[in-house]
C-alpha positions, 0 to 999 in steps of 0.5 A: 497543502494543495501542492502536497495533495497534488504530489500525493495524487501523482505518486498514487497514479504512478505507483498504481499504474498498470505499467508499474504494477506489471513490471513489479509483479514480474520482478517479484515473481507474482506474475510469470505468465498471463493469467485471469487475475493480474497484478492490478486486480489482485492489488485492488482486491486486497487493498480497496475491495473491502474492510472484511476481506479476511473474514470472507470465504474464497468463494465470496472473494471470487464472487467479488472479483466477478462482480467488481472486476469482471474476473472469473476465477475458482476459489482454488485458483485464488487460494493459490495466488496467496503465496510468498510471491504475492506477499513480496509483491504487496510489500514492494508496492507499499514500500515504494509508496512509503519511500516516495511519500517520505521523500516528499515530506523530507524534501518539503519539510526539512525541519518538521516541528511539532508542538505535542505528542498525543498518546492513547494509552499509558505509554510514555515517550522520552524525547531527545534533549536536542529536539526539546531545546530546538523547540524553545530556541 
């Protein structure tokens, strides 16, 4: 477990590195020129800033940017940053993270075995016969 945790931490450092984010932000069109809010700050605001981001006004979010990231931006300017390019940028960041983590899991555990599936509602799942047989062999 300790080894996997180290690999996960290294992946997160790589994915959230300034160099990676700048390269990805240019590739996706999120950043076209230097501005007050860069890729790292935008990602941090949307990912780590708060659980209630969707309920807050643009003015409140601008206040958080100023307080947490020392970035002063108008509500209108922040609103303009929420566009198709920013969506693509965020999708690419998380897609890259999922792909890297999946490679680690698949590489280290070619035979992922499990004993049970916990379902929180009344939904039922049918497992393929092959998995069922492998479990009891």
